[in-house]
C-alpha positions as semicolon CSV with decimal commas, in nm:
position;residue;x (nm);y (nm);z (nm)
1;M;7,343;9,079;10,418
2;S;7,259;8,723;10,338
3;G;6,889;8,662;10,351
4;R;6,826;8,629;10,728
5;W;7,199;8,653;10,838
6;E;7,411;8,944;10,900
7;V;7,765;8,951;10,765
8;V;8,031;9,130;11,013
9;I;8,357;9,175;10,898
10;G;8,692;9,327;11,017
11;L;9,029;9,367;10,864
12;E;9,372;9,394;10,991
13;I;9,582;9,529;10,713
14;H;9,967;9,456;10,708
15;T;10,147;9,727;10,539
16;Q;10,514;9,718;10,456
17;L;10,651;10,049;10,556
18;A;10,902;10,193;10,236
19;T;11,200;10,211;10,469
20;R;11,568;10,102;10,331
21;S;11,623;9,924;10,644
22;K;11,480;9,714;10,896
23;I;11,273;9,815;11,206
24;F;11,508;9,740;11,455
25;S;11,837;9,655;11,239
26;G;12,023;9,824;10,931
27;S;11,968;9,526;10,732
28;S;11,815;9,608;10,357
29;T;11,465;9,565;10,325
30;A;11,510;9,530;9,920
31;Y;11,284;9,296;9,756
32;G;11,428;8,956;9,575
33;A;11,752;8,915;9,725
34;E;11,927;8,549;9,755
35;P;11,736;8,352;10,061
36;N;11,919;8,477;10,430
37;T;12,157;8,742;10,279
38;Q;11,957;9,039;10,433
39;A;11,955;8,902;10,776
40;N;12,202;9,016;11,051
41;L;12,256;8,905;11,391
42;V;11,986;9,118;11,521
43;D;11,714;8,972;11,273
44;L;11,866;8,630;11,359
45;G;11,807;8,679;11,730
46;Y;12,134;8,600;11,855
47;P;12,193;8,633;12,206
48;G;12,329;8,948;12,349
49;V;12,221;9,179;12,017
50;L;11,994;9,438;12,111
51;P;11,724;9,628;11,881
52;V;11,749;9,997;11,759
53;L;11,448;10,174;11,638
54;N;11,432;10,277;11,316
55;A;11,316;10,668;11,353
56;E;11,185;10,692;10,997
57;V;10,903;10,402;11,088
58;V;10,796;10,627;11,371
59;R;10,744;10,930;11,094
60;M;10,557;10,728;10,872
61;A;10,326;10,562;11,140
62;A;10,251;10,914;11,275
63;K;10,172;11,045;10,899
64;F;9,910;10,762;10,852
65;G;9,726;10,842;11,192
66;L;9,717;11,212;11,106
67;A;9,579;11,095;10,737
68;I;9,292;10,899;10,891
69;N;9,202;11,167;11,164
70;A;9,344;10,931;11,427
71;R;9,492;11,051;11,751
72;V;9,887;10,985;11,751
73;A;10,005;10,882;12,082
74;E;10,273;11,076;12,248
75;R;10,370;10,764;12,429
76;S;10,367;10,424;12,266
77;I;10,537;10,092;12,413
78;F;10,666;9,801;12,215
79;A;10,590;9,453;12,354
80;R;10,711;9,089;12,280
81;K;10,452;8,868;12,131
82;N;10,554;8,504;12,218
83;Y;10,497;8,218;12,006
84;F;10,720;7,958;11,846
85;Y;10,731;7,899;11,465
86;P;11,024;7,806;11,248
87;D;11,053;8,162;11,089
88;L;11,063;8,353;11,401
89;P;11,419;8,314;11,525
90;K;11,375;8,508;11,873
91;G;11,079;8,285;11,960
92;Y;10,891;8,614;12,001
93;Q;10,767;8,912;11,764
94;I;10,824;9,284;11,868
95;S;10,492;9,438;11,825
96;Q;10,273;9,719;11,987
97;Y;9,986;9,615;12,223
98;E;9,840;9,793;12,470
99;L;9,985;10,143;12,384
100;P;10,004;10,157;12,007
101;I;10,136;10,458;11,837
102;V;9,779;10,537;11,663
103;E;9,438;10,504;11,812
104;G;9,098;10,557;11,647
105;G;9,018;10,708;11,326
106;E;8,805;10,690;11,028
107;L;8,762;10,668;10,653
108;H;8,455;10,637;10,458
109;I;8,388;10,392;10,142
110;L;8,051;10,345;9,937
111;D;7,836;10,056;10,082
112;E;7,644;9,792;9,833
113;N;7,354;10,068;9,772
114;G;7,651;10,327;9,662
115;V;7,577;10,522;10,011
116;E;7,852;10,688;10,181
117;K;7,942;10,462;10,490
118;R;8,202;10,531;10,779
119;I;8,410;10,256;10,903
120;G;8,628;10,326;11,222
121;I;8,960;10,221;11,227
122;T;9,065;10,107;11,592
123;R;9,404;10,125;11,599
124;A;9,742;10,103;11,376
125;H;10,082;9,981;11,534
126;L;10,432;9,914;11,439
127;E;10,528;9,561;11,457
128;E;10,847;9,351;11,273
129;D;10,748;9,105;11,024
130;A;10,851;8,733;11,063
131;G;11,048;8,530;10,828
132;K;10,917;8,292;10,573
133;S;10,888;7,899;10,513
134;I;10,949;7,741;10,201
135;H;10,792;7,397;10,146
136;T;10,852;7,345;9,775
137;G;11,237;7,267;9,639
138;F;11,307;7,050;9,944
139;E;11,231;6,687;10,031
140;N;11,092;6,569;10,351
141;S;11,189;6,891;10,482
142;S;11,125;7,282;10,456
143;G;11,347;7,597;10,399
144;I;11,344;7,901;10,621
145;D;11,428;8,234;10,444
146;L;11,479;8,517;10,703
147;N;11,562;8,796;10,475
148;R;11,189;8,938;10,584
149;A;11,260;8,886;10,935
150;G;11,249;9,247;11,075
151;T;11,091;9,433;10,808
152;P;10,879;9,704;10,942
153;L;10,498;9,653;10,942
154;L;10,190;9,896;11,014
155;E;9,927;9,695;11,125
156;I;9,615;9,852;11,041
157;V;9,291;9,713;11,228
158;S;8,926;9,798;11,155
159;E;8,638;9,816;11,352
160;P;8,400;9,521;11,273
161;E;8,184;9,758;11,074
162;L;8,203;9,605;10,712
163;G;7,902;9,418;10,605
164;S;8,007;9,245;10,292
165;A;8,279;9,139;10,091
166;K;8,248;9,437;9,833
167;E;8,262;9,669;10,151
168;A;8,571;9,499;10,263
169;V;8,735;9,522;9,954
170;A;8,642;9,899;9,890
171;Y;8,763;9,948;10,252
172;M;9,107;9,768;10,175
173;R;9,145;9,973;9,848
174;K;9,106;10,295;10,027
175;I;9,392;10,220;10,275
176;H;9,601;10,102;9,957
177;S;9,541;10,444;9,782
178;I;9,608;10,648;10,147
179;V;9,949;10,480;10,205
180;R;10,051;10,499;9,856
181;Y;9,954;10,873;9,862
182;L;10,168;10,916;10,167
183;E;10,426;10,778;10,010
184;I;10,467;10,517;10,319
185;S;10,473;10,207;10,133
186;D;10,476;10,098;9,755
187;G;10,148;9,873;9,816
188;N;10,304;9,591;9,624
189;M;10,061;9,291;9,689
190;Q;10,266;9,049;9,445
191;E;10,581;9,140;9,664
192;G;10,398;9,095;9,996
193;S;10,392;9,484;10,077
194;F;10,042;9,488;10,146
195;R;9,838;9,197;10,257
196;C;9,532;9,147;10,515
197;D;9,375;8,920;10,749
198;A;9,019;8,906;10,740
199;N;8,775;8,843;11,053
200;V;8,449;8,706;10,935
201;S;8,137;8,636;11,135
202;V;7,767;8,611;11,065
203;R;7,464;8,651;11,300
204;P;7,078;8,653;11,266
205;L;6,967;8,942;11,126
206;G;6,892;9,194;11,405
207;Q;7,096;9,014;11,679
208;E;7,320;9,239;11,864
209;K;7,593;8,995;12,000
210;L;7,856;8,920;11,727
211;G;7,862;8,574;11,576
212;T;8,195;8,326;11,643
213;R;8,436;8,472;11,384
214;A;8,708;8,272;11,218
215;E;9,035;8,465;11,072
216;I;9,141;8,411;10,722
217;K;9,518;8,483;10,690
218;N;9,736;8,644;10,443
219;L;9,512;8,751;10,142
220;N;9,727;8,941;9,907
221;S;9,491;9,031;9,638
222;F;9,173;9,249;9,644
223;R;9,022;8,954;9,424
224;F;9,112;8,707;9,677
225;V;8,990;8,910;9,997
226;E;8,654;8,899;9,800
227;K;8,630;8,527;9,711
228;A;8,790;8,412;10,067
229;I;8,534;8,620;10,254
230;N;8,209;8,521;10,023
231;F;8,326;8,167;10,060
232;E;8,355;8,174;10,414
233;V;8,039;8,356;10,464
234;E;7,835;8,080;10,280
235;R;8,030;7,801;10,485
236;Q;7,936;7,975;10,810
237;I;7,583;8,004;10,732
238;E;7,545;7,652;10,602
239;I;7,712;7,514;10,938
240;I;7,460;7,717;11,147
241;E;7,139;7,612;10,948
242;D;7,251;7,266;10,947
243;G;7,238;7,293;11,330
244;G;7,598;7,300;11,407
245;E;7,847;7,546;11,586
246;V;8,120;7,766;11,393
247;V;8,467;7,709;11,555
248;Q;8,680;8,030;11,634
249;E;8,979;7,946;11,434
250;T;9,247;8,060;11,187
251;R;9,198;7,948;10,812
252;L;9,362;7,985;10,456
253;Y;9,243;8,044;10,171
254;D;9,273;7,824;9,863
255;S;9,262;8,016;9,548
256;D;9,305;7,693;9,354
257;N;8,993;7,552;9,480
258;D;8,826;7,864;9,586
259;E;8,769;7,762;9,948
260;T;8,908;7,833;10,292
261;R;9,055;7,559;10,522
262;S;9,136;7,517;10,872
263;M;9,491;7,627;10,947
264;R;9,478;7,597;11,363
265;S;9,273;7,707;11,642
266;K;9,232;8,095;11,683
267;E;9,476;8,219;11,957
268;E;9,337;8,473;12,200
269;A;9,549;8,747;12,314
270;N;9,662;8,583;12,667
271;D;9,797;8,291;12,449
272;Y;10,073;8,539;12,331
273;R;10,203;8,634;12,699
274;Y;10,242;8,994;12,594
275;F;10,484;9,221;12,783
276;P;10,670;9,560;12,737
277;D;10,994;9,460;12,542
278;P;11,269;9,524;12,817
279;D;11,543;9,632;12,507
280;L;11,335;9,917;12,385
281;L;11,228;10,226;12,561
282;P;10,894;10,379;12,521
283;V;10,847;10,622;12,189
284;V;10,801;10,957;12,313
285;L;10,643;11,223;12,057
286;D;10,624;11,576;12,134
287;A;10,341;11,812;11,970
288;E;10,620;11,970;11,764
289;F;10,702;11,666;11,593
290;I;10,349;11,554;11,537
291;E;10,284;11,921;11,388
292;A;10,593;11,857;11,153
293;V;10,453;11,534;11,030
294;R;10,115;11,691;10,996
295;Q;10,290;11,968;10,763
296;T;10,411;11,704;10,535
297;L;10,072;11,557;10,439
298;P;9,961;11,571;10,084
299;E;9,622;11,637;9,930
300;L;9,462;11,259;9,990
301;P;9,233;11,089;9,748
302;D;8,899;11,245;9,917
303;A;8,966;11,564;9,904
304;K;9,136;11,558;9,566
305;K;8,819;11,378;9,417
306;Q;8,627;11,670;9,555
307;R;8,845;11,925;9,396
308;F;8,821;11,749;9,067
309;V;8,449;11,777;9,059
310;D;8,430;12,130;9,171
311;R;8,726;12,252;8,964
312;Y;8,706;12,068;8,641
313;E;8,364;11,979;8,643
314;L;8,424;11,597;8,592
315;K;8,171;11,330;8,675
316;E;8,216;11,178;9,040
317;A;8,293;10,860;8,881
318;D;8,582;10,962;8,656
319;A;8,727;11,176;8,934
320;D;8,712;10,852;9,152
321;I;8,909;10,673;8,899
322;L;9,164;10,953;8,861
323;T;9,218;11,011;9,216
324;V;9,302;10,639;9,333
325;S;9,663;10,676;9,255
326;R;9,831;10,984;9,308
327;P;10,091;10,975;8,979
328;L;9,757;10,907;8,780
329;S;9,599;11,225;8,945
330;D;9,924;11,413;8,862
331;Y;9,939;11,302;8,510
332;F;9,579;11,418;8,449
333;E;9,631;11,740;8,590
334;V;9,932;11,801;8,374
335;V;9,745;11,711;8,047
336;V;9,460;11,967;8,157
337;E;9,716;12,235;8,237
338;K;9,910;12,231;7,917
339;S;9,594;12,138;7,702
340;A;9,325;12,371;7,552
341;T;9,095;12,125;7,599
342;R;8,803;12,083;7,836
343;P;8,905;11,878;8,151
344;Q;8,649;11,618;8,076
345;L;8,773;11,510;7,766
346;A;9,102;11,479;7,914
347;A;8,969;11,260;8,171
348;N;8,825;11,062;7,892
349;W;9,153;11,013;7,712
350;V;9,316;10,927;8,036
351;I;9,051;10,719;8,181
352;G;8,989;10,540;7,822
353;D;9,251;10,520;7,551
354;L;9,546;10,526;7,767
355;S;9,467;10,333;8,037
356;A;9,362;10,052;7,802
357;L;9,688;10,056;7,653
358;L;9,875;10,052;7,991
359;N;9,674;9,762;8,125
360;K;9,728;9,602;7,787
361;D;10,094;9,624;7,833
362;G;10,114;9,577;8,187
363;L;10,253;9,909;8,264
364;D;10,222;10,146;8,576
365;I;10,109;10,549;8,471
366;Q;10,479;10,645;8,535
367;D;10,620;10,389;8,298
368;S;10,364;10,551;8,006
369;H;10,510;10,554;7,654
370;I;10,326;10,878;7,608
371;A;10,419;11,156;7,846
372;A;10,113;11,375;8,000
373;D;10,264;11,720;7,807
374;A;10,266;11,498;7,471
375;L;9,907;11,393;7,511
376;A;9,800;11,786;7,585
377;V;9,977;11,857;7,241
378;L;9,752;11,577;7,070
379;L;9,445;11,698;7,256
380;N;9,534;12,066;7,137
381;R;9,539;11,935;6,745
382;I;9,175;11,818;6,842
383;A;9,075;12,159;6,957
384;D;9,230;12,362;6,710
385;N;9,084;12,156;6,455
386;T;9,394;12,010;6,273
387;I;9,264;11,666;6,307
388;S;8,952;11,497;6,404
389;G;8,853;11,299;6,739
390;K;8,867;10,988;6,518
391;I;9,210;11,045;6,342
392;A;9,354;11,146;6,724
393;K;9,322;10,775;6,795
394;E;9,504;10,698;6,491
395;V;9,805;10,926;6,606
396;F;9,766;10,808;6,949
397;D;9,820;10,460;6,878
398;A;10,148;10,583;6,665
399;M;10,248;10,789;6,935
400;W;10,232;10,475;7,177
401;A;10,415;10,285;6,904
402;G;10,716;10,556;6,943
403;E;10,673;10,689;6,578
404;G;10,713;11,046;6,695
405;T;10,500;11,345;6,855
406;A;10,160;11,412;6,762
407;D;10,274;11,679;6,501
408;E;10,559;11,485;6,367
409;I;10,305;11,175;6,307
410;I;10,023;11,439;6,190
411;A;10,278;11,585;5,900
412;A;10,428;11,269;5,832
413;K;10,113;11,076;5,760
414;G;9,932;11,362;5,591
415;L;9,625;11,369;5,831
416;Q;9,558;11,723;5,886
417;Q;9,178;11,764;5,876
418;I;9,012;11,920;5,562
419;T;8,829;12,249;5,737
420;D;8,771;12,454;5,363
421;N;8,434;12,470;5,357
422;S;8,479;12,490;4,937
423;A;8,642;12,189;4,926
424;I;8,387;11,994;5,162
425;E;8,077;12,113;4,955
426;A;8,240;11,990;4,650
427;I;8,286;11,617;4,787
428;V;7,903;11,669;4,929
429;D;7,772;11,732;4,599
430;A;7,932;11,478;4,442
431;V;7,815;11,238;4,692
432;I;7,442;11,362;4,668
433;D;7,460;11,341;4,279
434;A;7,568;10,987;4,316
435;N;7,290;10,875;4,533
436;P;6,955;11,023;4,419
437;G;6,743;10,758;4,549
438;Q;6,887;10,801;4,935
439;V;6,821;11,186;4,846
440;A;6,480;11,121;4,799
441;E;6,406;10,900;5,067
442;Y;6,567;11,143;5,332
443;R;6,344;11,425;5,190
444;A;6,064;11,195;5,240
445;G;6,142;11,197;5,611
446;K;6,428;10,893;5,655
447;D;6,636;11,158;5,878
448;R;6,840;10,835;5,980
449;L;7,001;10,832;5,619
450;L;7,180;11,148;5,725
451;G;7,448;10,904;5,858
452;F;7,459;10,736;5,549
453;F;7,587;11,068;5,380
454;V;7,804;11,189;5,638
455;G;7,967;10,821;5,618
456;Q;8,020;10,846;5,233
457;V;8,180;11,177;5,260
458;M;8,408;11,079;5,557
459;K;8,516;10,784;5,319
460;E;8,586;11,009;5,028
461;T;8,818;11,202;5,233
462;G;8,963;10,920;5,434
463;G;8,811;11,054;5,764
464;K;8,976;11,376;5,724
465;A;8,713;11,607;5,684
466;N;8,573;11,785;5,988
467;P;8,242;11,613;6,082
468;G;8,084;11,923;6,229
469;Q;8,117;12,097;5,891
470;V;8,017;11,788;5,716
471;N;7,696;11,744;5,869
472;E;7,616;12,119;5,869
473;I;7,655;12,120;5,468
474;I;7,498;11,798;5,455
475;R;7,194;11,914;5,621
476;Q;7,190;12,235;5,438
477;K;7,198;12,070;5,065
478;L;6,953;11,820;5,140
479;S;6,667;12,066;5,310
């Protein structure tokens, strides 16, 4: 909502499927090759060549459909979407139109107020990607790289049920998490494996008829999605309130200037002259195939989050963070399985200290310098009172720097916690004797001075005294 206006957003998310070869040819889909080295005669649109459907893309699309509780079509058809652009060598794109492989479906997000909201998914269809126009490095011309031409895409189309930029980002993040859980896409936004077009419109609050929409193309980061939608909403409201009319068009987001710019008038479906591709047979799936795909579904993020809350008694917010990524959730479960500490403490370390260092060094959890079982050993040393939680952070940093295992570092640096009551008592007595003024103030009612005494004892022991024992002994001595 924006004042008197209601925002209506629908997303078309383009997910590159994680196949080794393209959707209709044997060309590689590997990222980063020299321009035009991964495009064969089929990708280049040479006369007389015929497309051959990659069966793996069908399995991946069906897997996604089942994950979102959609209907996986037993019969779907590929169509030709006709338009002329330099990076489309055939003059048409092979896509699906009237009979897509996935129809219906849903997922749930939290709205602006933290309330669960159902978002309908209209369809998900297979199609081939186009090539790429390159406008830099050429004088008075552009280059065309057709390495991406024919790369398999699953286009996921939501219902226009998103009510803000934040909701759009939450929905996109959920789809991103699902496709990675399913291992049908790496979701790498920097490489173009996951991007979206946002259809944005506004209408007066309470009006049923949708406003005129603008489509913002090729948004490849969650931050850009939010910023582009927010700009577009304000642009449209300003036009209407000034007495103008919003034009249906396709726009681009300029991140440097944080604005959307007109690209071209928006085409309707009939502009593309869709018709069934005569070179491709209908895709026919039997019930046995669909059921076999269903058996390969992993535990999905929402189910795993609920299990983490129920089984490990985690805070919901922490369970949400830990289950966004399948590798992160797997890491956490190994730590819990191999440590004797509370699951919530393990979650705190994974979400806090570990994630901070991963972010600092730009690493994914799979590349962590500290393996899950190694972190479990460190947490066990806290649990068995070998070290304190404070000392554990010092050991953790040393482990990250490659100085050895938790036990090796504790032994080499002499970090074992002092748990001998008589040794701690002697140090407490010395601190009390050295601070008679503070003792008198404490006994007069200044309870906050307890922290002063604890700090002095910890300073004397180099932080190695067991904090719980220190607190208890000081209370006894001063009472």
